[in-house]
KEKOLPA-441019 format. One record per residue (C-alpha): residue in one letter; residue number from 0; x, y, z; chain. Coordinates in nm, 4 decimals, always signed. Example, Ala and Ser with C-alpha at 12.3 -4.5 7.8 and 13.67 -1.06 7.14 Angstrom:
<lotis>
<loti><rest>A</rest><nr>0</nr><x>+1.2300</x><y>-0.4500</y><z>+0.7800</z><kette>A</kette></loti>
<loti><rest>S</rest><nr>1</nr><x>+1.3670</x><y>-0.1060</y><z>+0.7140</z><kette>A</kette></loti>
</lotis>
This chain:
<lotis>
<loti><rest>X</rest><nr>0</nr><x>+0.0000</x><y>+0.0000</y><z>+0.0000</z><kette>A</kette></loti>
<loti><rest>X</rest><nr>1</nr><x>+0.1348</x><y>+0.3413</y><z>-0.0959</z><kette>A</kette></loti>
<loti><rest>X</rest><nr>2</nr><x>+0.2056</x><y>+0.5979</y><z>+0.1743</z><kette>A</kette></loti>
<loti><rest>X</rest><nr>3</nr><x>+0.2199</x><y>+0.8943</y><z>-0.0627</z><kette>A</kette></loti>
<loti><rest>X</rest><nr>4</nr><x>-0.0392</x><y>+1.1080</y><z>-0.2374</z><kette>A</kette></loti>
<loti><rest>X</rest><nr>5</nr><x>-0.0480</x><y>+1.3927</y><z>-0.4895</z><kette>A</kette></loti>
<loti><rest>X</rest><nr>6</nr><x>-0.1681</x><y>+1.7428</y><z>-0.4094</z><kette>A</kette></loti>
<loti><rest>X</rest><nr>7</nr><x>-0.1045</x><y>+2.0990</y><z>-0.5252</z><kette>A</kette></loti>
<loti><rest>X</rest><nr>8</nr><x>+0.1818</x><y>+2.3146</y><z>-0.4021</z><kette>A</kette></loti>
<loti><rest>X</rest><nr>9</nr><x>+0.0052</x><y>+2.6530</y><z>-0.4010</z><kette>A</kette></loti>
<loti><rest>X</rest><nr>10</nr><x>-0.2995</x><y>+2.8458</y><z>-0.5177</z><kette>A</kette></loti>
<loti><rest>X</rest><nr>11</nr><x>-0.3232</x><y>+2.8998</y><z>-0.8916</z><kette>A</kette></loti>
<loti><rest>X</rest><nr>12</nr><x>-0.5720</x><y>+3.0485</y><z>-1.1341</z><kette>A</kette></loti>
<loti><rest>X</rest><nr>13</nr><x>-0.7158</x><y>+2.9393</y><z>-1.4643</z><kette>A</kette></loti>
<loti><rest>X</rest><nr>14</nr><x>-0.9403</x><y>+3.1114</y><z>-1.7180</z><kette>A</kette></loti>
<loti><rest>X</rest><nr>15</nr><x>-1.1773</x><y>+2.9997</y><z>-1.9913</z><kette>A</kette></loti>
<loti><rest>X</rest><nr>16</nr><x>-1.3953</x><y>+3.2262</y><z>-2.2058</z><kette>A</kette></loti>
<loti><rest>X</rest><nr>17</nr><x>-1.6883</x><y>+3.1166</y><z>-2.4202</z><kette>A</kette></loti>
<loti><rest>X</rest><nr>18</nr><x>-1.9574</x><y>+3.3317</y><z>-2.5893</z><kette>A</kette></loti>
<loti><rest>X</rest><nr>19</nr><x>-1.9075</x><y>+3.6204</y><z>-2.3481</z><kette>A</kette></loti>
<loti><rest>X</rest><nr>20</nr><x>-1.9093</x><y>+3.4020</y><z>-2.0345</z><kette>A</kette></loti>
<loti><rest>X</rest><nr>21</nr><x>-1.5950</x><y>+3.4039</y><z>-1.8215</z><kette>A</kette></loti>
<loti><rest>X</rest><nr>22</nr><x>-1.4945</x><y>+3.1070</y><z>-1.6069</z><kette>A</kette></loti>
<loti><rest>X</rest><nr>23</nr><x>-1.2330</x><y>+3.1920</y><z>-1.3431</z><kette>A</kette></loti>
<loti><rest>X</rest><nr>24</nr><x>-1.0840</x><y>+2.8827</y><z>-1.1793</z><kette>A</kette></loti>
<loti><rest>X</rest><nr>25</nr><x>-0.8878</x><y>+2.8618</y><z>-0.8542</z><kette>A</kette></loti>
<loti><rest>X</rest><nr>26</nr><x>-0.6988</x><y>+2.5432</y><z>-0.7612</z><kette>A</kette></loti>
<loti><rest>X</rest><nr>27</nr><x>-0.5419</x><y>+2.5068</y><z>-0.4178</z><kette>A</kette></loti>
<loti><rest>X</rest><nr>28</nr><x>-0.4327</x><y>+2.2631</y><z>-0.1488</z><kette>A</kette></loti>
<loti><rest>X</rest><nr>29</nr><x>-0.6844</x><y>+2.2151</y><z>+0.1351</z><kette>A</kette></loti>
<loti><rest>X</rest><nr>30</nr><x>-0.6795</x><y>+1.9726</y><z>+0.4254</z><kette>A</kette></loti>
<loti><rest>X</rest><nr>31</nr><x>-1.0202</x><y>+1.9970</y><z>+0.5967</z><kette>A</kette></loti>
<loti><rest>X</rest><nr>32</nr><x>-1.3884</x><y>+2.0674</y><z>+0.5323</z><kette>A</kette></loti>
<loti><rest>X</rest><nr>33</nr><x>-1.3656</x><y>+2.3670</y><z>+0.7723</z><kette>A</kette></loti>
<loti><rest>X</rest><nr>34</nr><x>-1.0794</x><y>+2.5163</y><z>+0.5689</z><kette>A</kette></loti>
<loti><rest>X</rest><nr>35</nr><x>-1.2772</x><y>+2.4605</y><z>+0.2465</z><kette>A</kette></loti>
<loti><rest>X</rest><nr>36</nr><x>-1.5904</x><y>+2.6284</y><z>+0.3885</z><kette>A</kette></loti>
<loti><rest>X</rest><nr>37</nr><x>-1.3832</x><y>+2.9307</y><z>+0.4871</z><kette>A</kette></loti>
<loti><rest>X</rest><nr>38</nr><x>-1.2245</x><y>+2.9548</y><z>+0.1386</z><kette>A</kette></loti>
<loti><rest>X</rest><nr>39</nr><x>-1.5652</x><y>+2.9198</y><z>-0.0303</z><kette>A</kette></loti>
<loti><rest>X</rest><nr>40</nr><x>-1.7148</x><y>+3.1921</y><z>+0.1913</z><kette>A</kette></loti>
<loti><rest>X</rest><nr>41</nr><x>-1.4347</x><y>+3.4321</y><z>+0.0987</z><kette>A</kette></loti>
<loti><rest>X</rest><nr>42</nr><x>-1.4652</x><y>+3.3489</y><z>-0.2749</z><kette>A</kette></loti>
<loti><rest>X</rest><nr>43</nr><x>-1.8434</x><y>+3.4092</y><z>-0.2631</z><kette>A</kette></loti>
<loti><rest>X</rest><nr>44</nr><x>-1.7849</x><y>+3.7475</y><z>-0.0968</z><kette>A</kette></loti>
<loti><rest>X</rest><nr>45</nr><x>-1.5045</x><y>+3.8418</y><z>-0.3367</z><kette>A</kette></loti>
<loti><rest>X</rest><nr>46</nr><x>-1.7083</x><y>+3.7408</y><z>-0.6444</z><kette>A</kette></loti>
<loti><rest>X</rest><nr>47</nr><x>-2.0529</x><y>+3.8397</y><z>-0.5113</z><kette>A</kette></loti>
<loti><rest>X</rest><nr>48</nr><x>-2.1463</x><y>+3.9748</y><z>-0.8555</z><kette>A</kette></loti>
<loti><rest>X</rest><nr>49</nr><x>-2.0809</x><y>+3.6398</y><z>-1.0306</z><kette>A</kette></loti>
<loti><rest>X</rest><nr>50</nr><x>-2.3704</x><y>+3.4198</y><z>-1.1421</z><kette>A</kette></loti>
<loti><rest>X</rest><nr>51</nr><x>-2.2247</x><y>+3.0914</y><z>-1.0060</z><kette>A</kette></loti>
<loti><rest>X</rest><nr>52</nr><x>-1.9476</x><y>+2.9835</y><z>-0.7664</z><kette>A</kette></loti>
<loti><rest>X</rest><nr>53</nr><x>-1.9117</x><y>+2.6101</y><z>-0.8322</z><kette>A</kette></loti>
<loti><rest>X</rest><nr>54</nr><x>-1.6585</x><y>+2.3786</y><z>-0.6706</z><kette>A</kette></loti>
<loti><rest>X</rest><nr>55</nr><x>-1.5293</x><y>+2.0288</y><z>-0.6079</z><kette>A</kette></loti>
<loti><rest>X</rest><nr>56</nr><x>-1.2860</x><y>+1.8866</y><z>-0.3573</z><kette>A</kette></loti>
<loti><rest>X</rest><nr>57</nr><x>-1.1162</x><y>+1.5614</y><z>-0.2654</z><kette>A</kette></loti>
<loti><rest>X</rest><nr>58</nr><x>-0.9842</x><y>+1.5060</y><z>+0.0877</z><kette>A</kette></loti>
<loti><rest>X</rest><nr>59</nr><x>-0.7890</x><y>+1.2356</y><z>+0.2677</z><kette>A</kette></loti>
<loti><rest>X</rest><nr>60</nr><x>-0.4702</x><y>+1.0549</y><z>+0.1746</z><kette>A</kette></loti>
<loti><rest>X</rest><nr>61</nr><x>-0.6754</x><y>+0.7828</y><z>+0.0017</z><kette>A</kette></loti>
<loti><rest>X</rest><nr>62</nr><x>-0.9012</x><y>+1.0451</y><z>-0.1612</z><kette>A</kette></loti>
<loti><rest>X</rest><nr>63</nr><x>-1.2161</x><y>+0.8948</y><z>-0.0104</z><kette>A</kette></loti>
<loti><rest>X</rest><nr>64</nr><x>-1.3958</x><y>+1.2186</y><z>+0.0815</z><kette>A</kette></loti>
<loti><rest>X</rest><nr>65</nr><x>-1.5275</x><y>+1.3939</y><z>-0.2294</z><kette>A</kette></loti>
<loti><rest>X</rest><nr>66</nr><x>-1.7891</x><y>+1.6573</y><z>-0.2960</z><kette>A</kette></loti>
<loti><rest>X</rest><nr>67</nr><x>-1.8949</x><y>+1.8659</y><z>-0.5921</z><kette>A</kette></loti>
<loti><rest>X</rest><nr>68</nr><x>-2.1479</x><y>+2.1482</y><z>-0.6245</z><kette>A</kette></loti>
<loti><rest>X</rest><nr>69</nr><x>-2.3167</x><y>+2.2959</y><z>-0.9343</z><kette>A</kette></loti>
<loti><rest>X</rest><nr>70</nr><x>-2.4344</x><y>+2.6127</y><z>-0.7512</z><kette>A</kette></loti>
<loti><rest>X</rest><nr>71</nr><x>-2.7450</x><y>+2.6537</y><z>-0.9645</z><kette>A</kette></loti>
<loti><rest>X</rest><nr>72</nr><x>-2.6010</x><y>+2.5348</y><z>-1.2961</z><kette>A</kette></loti>
<loti><rest>X</rest><nr>73</nr><x>-2.7896</x><y>+2.2417</y><z>-1.4569</z><kette>A</kette></loti>
<loti><rest>X</rest><nr>74</nr><x>-2.7193</x><y>+1.9215</y><z>-1.2615</z><kette>A</kette></loti>
<loti><rest>X</rest><nr>75</nr><x>-2.3830</x><y>+1.7628</y><z>-1.3443</z><kette>A</kette></loti>
<loti><rest>X</rest><nr>76</nr><x>-2.2605</x><y>+2.0428</y><z>-1.5726</z><kette>A</kette></loti>
<loti><rest>X</rest><nr>77</nr><x>-2.0244</x><y>+2.2179</y><z>-1.3281</z><kette>A</kette></loti>
<loti><rest>X</rest><nr>78</nr><x>-1.9327</x><y>+2.0228</y><z>-1.0146</z><kette>A</kette></loti>
<loti><rest>X</rest><nr>79</nr><x>-1.8833</x><y>+1.6914</y><z>-1.1941</z><kette>A</kette></loti>
<loti><rest>X</rest><nr>80</nr><x>-1.6361</x><y>+1.8202</y><z>-1.4593</z><kette>A</kette></loti>
<loti><rest>X</rest><nr>81</nr><x>-1.4465</x><y>+2.0121</y><z>-1.1867</z><kette>A</kette></loti>
<loti><rest>X</rest><nr>82</nr><x>-1.4241</x><y>+1.6921</y><z>-0.9794</z><kette>A</kette></loti>
<loti><rest>X</rest><nr>83</nr><x>-1.3227</x><y>+1.5043</y><z>-1.2946</z><kette>A</kette></loti>
<loti><rest>X</rest><nr>84</nr><x>-1.0250</x><y>+1.7386</y><z>-1.3410</z><kette>A</kette></loti>
<loti><rest>X</rest><nr>85</nr><x>-0.9087</x><y>+1.6614</y><z>-0.9855</z><kette>A</kette></loti>
<loti><rest>X</rest><nr>86</nr><x>-0.9547</x><y>+1.2864</y><z>-1.0351</z><kette>A</kette></loti>
<loti><rest>X</rest><nr>87</nr><x>-0.7821</x><y>+1.2713</y><z>-1.3743</z><kette>A</kette></loti>
<loti><rest>X</rest><nr>88</nr><x>-0.4763</x><y>+1.4372</y><z>-1.2152</z><kette>A</kette></loti>
<loti><rest>X</rest><nr>89</nr><x>-0.4990</x><y>+1.1947</y><z>-0.9168</z><kette>A</kette></loti>
<loti><rest>X</rest><nr>90</nr><x>-0.5117</x><y>+1.4868</y><z>-0.6718</z><kette>A</kette></loti>
<loti><rest>X</rest><nr>91</nr><x>-0.6339</x><y>+1.4803</y><z>-0.3137</z><kette>A</kette></loti>
<loti><rest>X</rest><nr>92</nr><x>-0.6409</x><y>+1.7346</y><z>-0.0308</z><kette>A</kette></loti>
<loti><rest>X</rest><nr>93</nr><x>-0.7293</x><y>+1.9757</y><z>-0.3091</z><kette>A</kette></loti>
<loti><rest>X</rest><nr>94</nr><x>-1.0072</x><y>+2.2285</y><z>-0.3712</z><kette>A</kette></loti>
<loti><rest>X</rest><nr>95</nr><x>-1.1043</x><y>+2.3651</y><z>-0.7116</z><kette>A</kette></loti>
<loti><rest>X</rest><nr>96</nr><x>-1.3440</x><y>+2.6607</y><z>-0.7332</z><kette>A</kette></loti>
<loti><rest>X</rest><nr>97</nr><x>-1.4795</x><y>+2.7937</y><z>-1.0636</z><kette>A</kette></loti>
<loti><rest>X</rest><nr>98</nr><x>-1.6536</x><y>+3.1322</y><z>-1.0711</z><kette>A</kette></loti>
<loti><rest>X</rest><nr>99</nr><x>-1.8780</x><y>+3.2015</y><z>-1.3712</z><kette>A</kette></loti>
<loti><rest>X</rest><nr>100</nr><x>-1.9720</x><y>+3.5400</y><z>-1.5068</z><kette>A</kette></loti>
<loti><rest>X</rest><nr>101</nr><x>-2.2647</x><y>+3.4901</y><z>-1.7459</z><kette>A</kette></loti>
<loti><rest>X</rest><nr>102</nr><x>-2.2115</x><y>+3.6500</y><z>-2.0865</z><kette>A</kette></loti>
<loti><rest>X</rest><nr>103</nr><x>-2.5738</x><y>+3.6524</y><z>-2.2030</z><kette>A</kette></loti>
<loti><rest>X</rest><nr>104</nr><x>-2.5584</x><y>+3.3494</y><z>-2.4343</z><kette>A</kette></loti>
<loti><rest>X</rest><nr>105</nr><x>-2.6504</x><y>+3.0045</y><z>-2.3031</z><kette>A</kette></loti>
<loti><rest>X</rest><nr>106</nr><x>-2.3822</x><y>+2.7438</y><z>-2.3674</z><kette>A</kette></loti>
<loti><rest>X</rest><nr>107</nr><x>-2.5962</x><y>+2.4309</y><z>-2.3434</z><kette>A</kette></loti>
<loti><rest>X</rest><nr>108</nr><x>-2.5125</x><y>+2.1207</y><z>-2.1408</z><kette>A</kette></loti>
<loti><rest>X</rest><nr>109</nr><x>-2.2057</x><y>+2.0092</y><z>-2.3361</z><kette>A</kette></loti>
<loti><rest>X</rest><nr>110</nr><x>-2.0790</x><y>+2.3683</y><z>-2.3609</z><kette>A</kette></loti>
<loti><rest>X</rest><nr>111</nr><x>-2.1031</x><y>+2.4127</y><z>-1.9828</z><kette>A</kette></loti>
<loti><rest>X</rest><nr>112</nr><x>-1.9335</x><y>+2.0807</y><z>-1.9094</z><kette>A</kette></loti>
<loti><rest>X</rest><nr>113</nr><x>-1.6489</x><y>+2.1710</y><z>-2.1457</z><kette>A</kette></loti>
<loti><rest>X</rest><nr>114</nr><x>-1.6123</x><y>+2.5247</y><z>-2.0047</z><kette>A</kette></loti>
<loti><rest>X</rest><nr>115</nr><x>-1.5899</x><y>+2.4074</y><z>-1.6417</z><kette>A</kette></loti>
<loti><rest>X</rest><nr>116</nr><x>-1.3501</x><y>+2.1267</y><z>-1.7397</z><kette>A</kette></loti>
<loti><rest>X</rest><nr>117</nr><x>-1.1225</x><y>+2.3590</y><z>-1.9410</z><kette>A</kette></loti>
<loti><rest>X</rest><nr>118</nr><x>-1.1117</x><y>+2.6284</y><z>-1.6690</z><kette>A</kette></loti>
<loti><rest>X</rest><nr>119</nr><x>-1.0307</x><y>+2.3618</y><z>-1.4077</z><kette>A</kette></loti>
<loti><rest>X</rest><nr>120</nr><x>-0.7565</x><y>+2.2021</y><z>-1.6185</z><kette>A</kette></loti>
<loti><rest>X</rest><nr>121</nr><x>-0.6039</x><y>+2.5455</y><z>-1.6842</z><kette>A</kette></loti>
<loti><rest>X</rest><nr>122</nr><x>-0.5819</x><y>+2.6183</y><z>-1.3098</z><kette>A</kette></loti>
<loti><rest>X</rest><nr>123</nr><x>-0.4152</x><y>+2.2816</y><z>-1.2460</z><kette>A</kette></loti>
<loti><rest>X</rest><nr>124</nr><x>-0.1685</x><y>+2.3357</y><z>-1.5357</z><kette>A</kette></loti>
<loti><rest>X</rest><nr>125</nr><x>-0.0724</x><y>+2.6705</y><z>-1.3784</z><kette>A</kette></loti>
<loti><rest>X</rest><nr>126</nr><x>+0.0109</x><y>+2.4987</y><z>-1.0483</z><kette>A</kette></loti>
<loti><rest>X</rest><nr>127</nr><x>+0.2690</x><y>+2.2447</y><z>-0.9385</z><kette>A</kette></loti>
<loti><rest>X</rest><nr>128</nr><x>+0.1627</x><y>+1.8905</y><z>-0.8469</z><kette>A</kette></loti>
<loti><rest>X</rest><nr>129</nr><x>+0.3684</x><y>+1.7611</y><z>-0.5544</z><kette>A</kette></loti>
<loti><rest>X</rest><nr>130</nr><x>+0.3954</x><y>+1.4252</y><z>-0.3826</z><kette>A</kette></loti>
<loti><rest>X</rest><nr>131</nr><x>+0.3443</x><y>+1.4191</y><z>-0.0065</z><kette>A</kette></loti>
<loti><rest>X</rest><nr>132</nr><x>+0.3953</x><y>+1.1368</y><z>+0.2387</z><kette>A</kette></loti>
<loti><rest>X</rest><nr>133</nr><x>+0.1362</x><y>+1.0017</y><z>+0.4792</z><kette>A</kette></loti>
<loti><rest>X</rest><nr>134</nr><x>+0.2920</x><y>+1.0565</y><z>+0.8193</z><kette>A</kette></loti>
<loti><rest>X</rest><nr>135</nr><x>+0.2113</x><y>+0.9133</y><z>+1.1609</z><kette>A</kette></loti>
<loti><rest>X</rest><nr>136</nr><x>+0.2808</x><y>+1.0676</y><z>+1.4996</z><kette>A</kette></loti>
<loti><rest>X</rest><nr>137</nr><x>+0.4474</x><y>+0.8934</y><z>+1.7925</z><kette>A</kette></loti>
<loti><rest>X</rest><nr>138</nr><x>+0.4858</x><y>+1.0267</y><z>+2.1473</z><kette>A</kette></loti>
<loti><rest>X</rest><nr>139</nr><x>+0.7699</x><y>+0.8742</y><z>+2.3463</z><kette>A</kette></loti>
<loti><rest>X</rest><nr>140</nr><x>+0.7958</x><y>+0.9012</y><z>+2.7271</z><kette>A</kette></loti>
<loti><rest>X</rest><nr>141</nr><x>+1.1200</x><y>+0.8137</y><z>+2.9042</z><kette>A</kette></loti>
<loti><rest>X</rest><nr>142</nr><x>+1.3411</x><y>+0.8964</y><z>+3.1996</z><kette>A</kette></loti>
<loti><rest>X</rest><nr>143</nr><x>+1.6288</x><y>+1.1387</y><z>+3.1549</z><kette>A</kette></loti>
<loti><rest>X</rest><nr>144</nr><x>+1.9097</x><y>+0.8762</y><z>+3.1725</z><kette>A</kette></loti>
<loti><rest>X</rest><nr>145</nr><x>+1.7766</x><y>+0.7266</y><z>+2.8460</z><kette>A</kette></loti>
<loti><rest>X</rest><nr>146</nr><x>+1.8008</x><y>+1.0597</y><z>+2.6570</z><kette>A</kette></loti>
<loti><rest>X</rest><nr>147</nr><x>+2.1239</x><y>+0.9786</y><z>+2.4680</z><kette>A</kette></loti>
<loti><rest>X</rest><nr>148</nr><x>+1.9927</x><y>+0.6403</y><z>+2.3546</z><kette>A</kette></loti>
<loti><rest>X</rest><nr>149</nr><x>+1.6619</x><y>+0.7946</y><z>+2.2401</z><kette>A</kette></loti>
<loti><rest>X</rest><nr>150</nr><x>+1.8359</x><y>+1.0755</y><z>+2.0497</z><kette>A</kette></loti>
<loti><rest>X</rest><nr>151</nr><x>+2.0704</x><y>+0.8252</y><z>+1.8825</z><kette>A</kette></loti>
<loti><rest>X</rest><nr>152</nr><x>+1.7647</x><y>+0.6372</y><z>+1.7431</z><kette>A</kette></loti>
<loti><rest>X</rest><nr>153</nr><x>+1.6035</x><y>+0.9686</y><z>+1.6374</z><kette>A</kette></loti>
<loti><rest>X</rest><nr>154</nr><x>+1.9225</x><y>+1.0628</y><z>+1.4519</z><kette>A</kette></loti>
<loti><rest>X</rest><nr>155</nr><x>+1.9338</x><y>+0.7213</y><z>+1.2761</z><kette>A</kette></loti>
<loti><rest>X</rest><nr>156</nr><x>+1.5660</x><y>+0.7111</y><z>+1.1730</z><kette>A</kette></loti>
<loti><rest>X</rest><nr>157</nr><x>+1.5298</x><y>+1.0854</y><z>+1.0969</z><kette>A</kette></loti>
<loti><rest>X</rest><nr>158</nr><x>+1.1701</x><y>+1.1539</y><z>+1.2074</z><kette>A</kette></loti>
<loti><rest>X</rest><nr>159</nr><x>+1.0542</x><y>+1.5152</y><z>+1.2404</z><kette>A</kette></loti>
<loti><rest>X</rest><nr>160</nr><x>+1.0561</x><y>+1.6370</y><z>+1.6018</z><kette>A</kette></loti>
<loti><rest>X</rest><nr>161</nr><x>+0.7240</x><y>+1.8097</y><z>+1.6690</z><kette>A</kette></loti>
<loti><rest>X</rest><nr>162</nr><x>+0.7621</x><y>+1.8673</y><z>+2.0430</z><kette>A</kette></loti>
<loti><rest>X</rest><nr>163</nr><x>+1.0064</x><y>+1.7782</y><z>+2.3193</z><kette>A</kette></loti>
<loti><rest>X</rest><nr>164</nr><x>+1.0490</x><y>+1.8221</y><z>+2.6956</z><kette>A</kette></loti>
<loti><rest>X</rest><nr>165</nr><x>+1.3582</x><y>+1.7122</y><z>+2.8828</z><kette>A</kette></loti>
<loti><rest>X</rest><nr>166</nr><x>+1.3029</x><y>+1.7092</y><z>+3.2611</z><kette>A</kette></loti>
<loti><rest>X</rest><nr>167</nr><x>+1.3058</x><y>+1.4229</y><z>+3.5111</z><kette>A</kette></loti>
<loti><rest>X</rest><nr>168</nr><x>+1.0281</x><y>+1.2693</y><z>+3.3011</z><kette>A</kette></loti>
<loti><rest>X</rest><nr>169</nr><x>+1.0981</x><y>+1.3417</y><z>+2.9359</z><kette>A</kette></loti>
<loti><rest>X</rest><nr>170</nr><x>+0.8773</x><y>+1.3193</y><z>+2.6309</z><kette>A</kette></loti>
<loti><rest>X</rest><nr>171</nr><x>+0.9315</x><y>+1.3721</y><z>+2.2632</z><kette>A</kette></loti>
<loti><rest>X</rest><nr>172</nr><x>+0.6665</x><y>+1.3794</y><z>+1.9889</z><kette>A</kette></loti>
<loti><rest>X</rest><nr>173</nr><x>+0.7813</x><y>+1.2624</y><z>+1.6485</z><kette>A</kette></loti>
<loti><rest>X</rest><nr>174</nr><x>+0.6306</x><y>+1.2482</y><z>+1.3020</z><kette>A</kette></loti>
<loti><rest>X</rest><nr>175</nr><x>+0.7516</x><y>+0.9913</y><z>+1.0506</z><kette>A</kette></loti>
<loti><rest>X</rest><nr>176</nr><x>+0.6476</x><y>+0.8493</y><z>+0.7170</z><kette>A</kette></loti>
<loti><rest>X</rest><nr>177</nr><x>+0.3919</x><y>+0.5708</y><z>+0.7593</z><kette>A</kette></loti>
<loti><rest>X</rest><nr>178</nr><x>+0.6138</x><y>+0.3018</y><z>+0.6039</z><kette>A</kette></loti>
<loti><rest>X</rest><nr>179</nr><x>+0.8882</x><y>+0.3718</y><z>+0.8643</z><kette>A</kette></loti>
<loti><rest>X</rest><nr>180</nr><x>+0.6570</x><y>+0.4057</y><z>+1.1638</z><kette>A</kette></loti>
<loti><rest>X</rest><nr>181</nr><x>+0.6637</x><y>+0.0463</y><z>+1.2991</z><kette>A</kette></loti>
<loti><rest>X</rest><nr>182</nr><x>+1.0443</x><y>+0.0268</y><z>+1.2746</z><kette>A</kette></loti>
<loti><rest>X</rest><nr>183</nr><x>+1.0841</x><y>+0.3513</y><z>+1.4706</z><kette>A</kette></loti>
<loti><rest>X</rest><nr>184</nr><x>+0.8251</x><y>+0.2449</y><z>+1.7301</z><kette>A</kette></loti>
<loti><rest>X</rest><nr>185</nr><x>+0.9956</x><y>-0.0945</y><z>+1.7777</z><kette>A</kette></loti>
<loti><rest>X</rest><nr>186</nr><x>+1.3400</x><y>+0.0618</y><z>+1.8271</z><kette>A</kette></loti>
<loti><rest>X</rest><nr>187</nr><x>+1.2166</x><y>+0.3269</y><z>+2.0709</z><kette>A</kette></loti>
<loti><rest>X</rest><nr>188</nr><x>+0.9899</x><y>+0.0782</y><z>+2.2492</z><kette>A</kette></loti>
<loti><rest>X</rest><nr>189</nr><x>+1.2954</x><y>-0.1039</y><z>+2.3795</z><kette>A</kette></loti>
<loti><rest>X</rest><nr>190</nr><x>+1.3943</x><y>+0.1947</y><z>+2.5941</z><kette>A</kette></loti>
<loti><rest>X</rest><nr>191</nr><x>+1.0756</x><y>+0.4013</y><z>+2.6344</z><kette>A</kette></loti>
<loti><rest>X</rest><nr>192</nr><x>+0.6959</x><y>+0.4005</y><z>+2.6484</z><kette>A</kette></loti>
<loti><rest>X</rest><nr>193</nr><x>+0.5499</x><y>+0.4787</y><z>+2.3050</z><kette>A</kette></loti>
<loti><rest>X</rest><nr>194</nr><x>+0.2001</x><y>+0.6076</y><z>+2.2259</z><kette>A</kette></loti>
<loti><rest>X</rest><nr>195</nr><x>+0.0710</x><y>+0.6542</y><z>+1.8742</z><kette>A</kette></loti>
</lotis>
């Protein structure tokens, strides 16, 4: 099982124009529904004069949480092609918002689907797709005399240190790639109490 996933590095924009209508697309990394709601609220305020603010997102390292929204466009003509752009690029933890300014001429079902797809793809092309690892966190509790032994293992296995306290009772919180987690836990478990 893979312990990596693809997402976007930053926020990018895309644009598609058709028969006077403008489709402004925004592609960005996002890690929670709360974060997405906040971004959508700000986009709706910023583009309050737009006819539609449609979106799709995929969340979770396995990409299991998905949602798309047509925001008043005919069913399946906006949210689905936006989601399709995310899926065809194998992206997760990603939000894509497409704002439509109506140009006065109806585009029809296939025209809308194409416009939302093209705007979405343009925003993704203008971004950078990056690979991230699925990491797990481990908290290790130990007595001070074991500090050198613990730090030797940390140096060998190279986890990220998130938090540490060195008193009579010490603890250190580490983050490491999922595939290396059990090895690290086994090594540290010989000299300390580990909690994941």
